[in-house]
N, C-alpha and C positions, 0 to 999 in steps of 0.2 A: 353944464349939468347933463348927465347921460341918463336918459329915460329908457327903461326896459320893461317889457312885458314878461309875465311868468314863463311863457313858452320859450322865450329867448334864453332862459337859464338852463333849459333842458339840453343835455348832451346830445340826445337823439335829434333834436331840432338843429343844433349846430352842425351835426354830421350831415343832416339832410341839406342844409345850405351849402356845405362843403361839396356834396355830390352835385348840386345844381351848378356850382362853379366849374367843377371837373367836367361835367357833361357838356357845358356850354363850349368849352374848348374843342370837344369832339364834334359837336354840332356845326361848328364853323368850317369843318373840313368835309362835311357830308352834303351832297346835293339836296337842296330843299324839296325837290320833287319826289324823293324817296319817301314812301309811306312811313318808314321807321323813323325818319327825321322828326316829323310831327308827333309821332307816338312817344318817342323818347323825351321830347321837349315837354309834352303835356304830363307824362307820368312823373318825370323828375320834379316838375313844378308842383304836382299834386301832393308829393310827400310832405314838404314843410307846411303847406297850406292846411292839410288835414291834421297834422300834429298840432298846429296852433289852434285850430278850431276845436279839436277834441279836448285839448288841455283846458279850454275855457268852459266846457260843459260841466254841469253839476251832478248829473246822475251817472252811475257806472255804465249802464247800457249805452247811453249817449256817447260817453268817452270812448268806450270800446268800439263802437261803430266807426268812429272817425279814425281811431288807431288801426282798425282792421283795413280800412280803405287805404291808409298810408302804407301799411304793410303790403297790400296788394299792388300798389303803385311801385313800390320798391322791387317787388318780384317781377313786375312788368318791365322795369328798367333793365333788370338782369337779362331778361329774354330779349329785349331790344339789342343789348350788347352782343348776345349770341348771334342774332340775325346779322348784325353788322360784321361780325367776324366771319360768319358763313358766306356772306356776300363779298368778302375781301375788302370792305371799306375801313376795317380796323385790323391792325396787326396784333394788338394785345389789348385786353380790357381788365387785366388783373387789378390795377389800382382802383378802378371804379367798382369792381365787384367786391373788393375788400371793404370799401366804404359801405356798400349795400348790405353786406353780411352783418356789419356792425349795426346798421340801422334796423334791419329785420330782427336781429337778436334783441335789441333794446325795446323794440315795439312789442315783441312777444312777451318780454318781461313786464312791460307796462300793462299789457292786456291781462296777463295772469294776476298781477297784484291788484288790478282794478276790479276784476270780476272773479269772485270766488266760486260762482256756481256754474262756470263753464266746464265742459268735459275736454280733457286733453289726452292725446296719445302718449302713452308712456315712452320714455326714451329707450330705444332699442339699438342693437347693433345692425346696421344696414350694410349690405354688401353690394358694391357696384358690379356690373358685368365684368369690368376689367379685373377687379379683385378676385372674383370667382375664377376667372380664366388663369390668373397667376397661381392660384392654389392647385389647379388641375395640372399645371406643368411640372 
């Protein structure tokens, strides 16, 4: 008999566990005395834990609060990967970042459908410095 909780059925939770597995392989290669090691480990662990806890809450504000924390942890993981790249402890982080992008997108969707009274920024066309420079050439 295979027992499962409601949160285990969520794709975003499954992706969060997938990121934990992916990041664990990275953590094995990084010295534990680096601050970013502990930061990445804690933030990666925080994502599925907050998704599970938020999914179990009854009120929309409670659910959103935990989904917001999970989203923040996912963004923190992305920054940790950037730090590891900058410090040359990683050669590439695209696979992990792709998982994180999916997680953040799904969490934003959960937050939006859970809370109808929140204010959101309208989707606009943003230009990076690189895109602007290419236009000028």
